[in-house]
C-alpha positions as CSV (number, residue, x, y, z in Angstrom):
1,M,-16.2,-3.0,11.0
2,N,-16.3,-4.9,7.6
3,L,-13.0,-6.7,7.0
4,Q,-12.0,-7.8,3.5
5,D,-9.5,-9.7,1.3
6,I,-6.6,-8.5,-0.8
7,G,-8.7,-8.1,-3.9
8,W,-10.9,-5.6,-2.0
9,A,-7.8,-3.8,-0.7
10,V,-6.4,-3.4,-4.2
11,K,-9.7,-2.0,-5.5
12,Q,-9.7,0.5,-2.6
13,M,-6.2,1.6,-3.5
14,H,-7.2,2.0,-7.2
15,N,-10.0,4.3,-5.9
16,G,-7.4,6.4,-4.1
17,D,-7.9,5.1,-0.5
18,A,-5.2,3.9,1.9
19,V,-5.6,0.4,3.3
20,R,-4.1,-1.6,6.2
21,R,-4.4,-5.0,7.9
22,S,-6.0,-5.0,11.3
23,G,-3.5,-7.8,12.1
24,W,-0.3,-5.7,11.5
25,N,1.7,-5.1,14.7
26,G,3.0,-1.7,13.8
27,K,0.8,1.3,14.7
28,G,0.1,3.8,11.9
29,M,1.1,1.5,9.0
30,W,-0.9,1.7,5.8
31,L,-0.6,1.1,2.0
32,V,-1.4,3.3,-0.9
33,L,-1.1,3.0,-4.7
34,V,1.5,5.5,-6.0
35,T,1.1,6.4,-9.7
36,G,4.2,7.2,-11.7
37,P,4.1,11.0,-11.8
38,E,3.6,11.2,-8.0
39,W,6.9,9.4,-7.1
40,R,9.8,11.7,-7.8
41,C,13.4,10.6,-8.1
42,D,16.1,12.7,-9.8
43,L,17.9,9.6,-11.0
44,A,14.8,8.3,-12.7
45,K,13.6,11.5,-14.3
46,D,14.0,10.2,-17.9
47,A,12.8,6.6,-17.1
48,G,9.3,5.3,-17.5
49,R,7.3,5.2,-14.4
50,A,4.9,2.5,-13.4
51,P,2.4,2.5,-10.5
52,F,3.4,0.6,-7.4
53,V,2.2,0.0,-3.8
54,A,4.0,1.9,-1.1
55,M,3.8,1.6,2.7
56,K,3.9,4.2,5.4
57,T,5.8,2.3,8.1
58,A,5.4,2.4,11.8
59,D,8.5,4.7,12.1
60,G,7.1,7.2,9.6
61,M,9.1,6.1,6.5
62,F,7.5,5.8,3.1
63,V,8.8,2.7,1.2
64,P,7.9,0.4,-1.7
65,W,5.9,-2.6,-0.4
66,L,5.8,-6.3,-1.5
67,C,2.9,-8.6,-0.5
68,S,3.8,-11.6,1.6
69,Q,2.0,-14.9,1.5
70,T,0.3,-14.0,4.8
71,D,-0.8,-10.6,3.5
72,L,-2.1,-12.2,0.2
73,L,-4.3,-14.7,2.0
74,A,-5.4,-12.5,4.9
75,V,-9.0,-11.4,5.3
76,D,-8.5,-8.6,7.8
77,W,-8.0,-5.7,5.3
78,E,-9.6,-2.4,6.1
79,T,-9.4,1.2,5.0
80,A,-6.8,3.2,6.9
């Protein structure tokens, strides 16, 4: 298994792949880049849409994700 840093993980997401950290405690968690048109929200239908990173959580939810300092500096990123 070839583990990588956050820069590698971002490139993978730009290529359409899901990524995760091997050090995350939750099972089944991963990240993906969501482009504007893919994320639907009736309240934002007239607003501009920008890409963002979303996480599939251990309990099956899909939520926006922010990188922690630990995630930023980790070198245990892999494809999901």
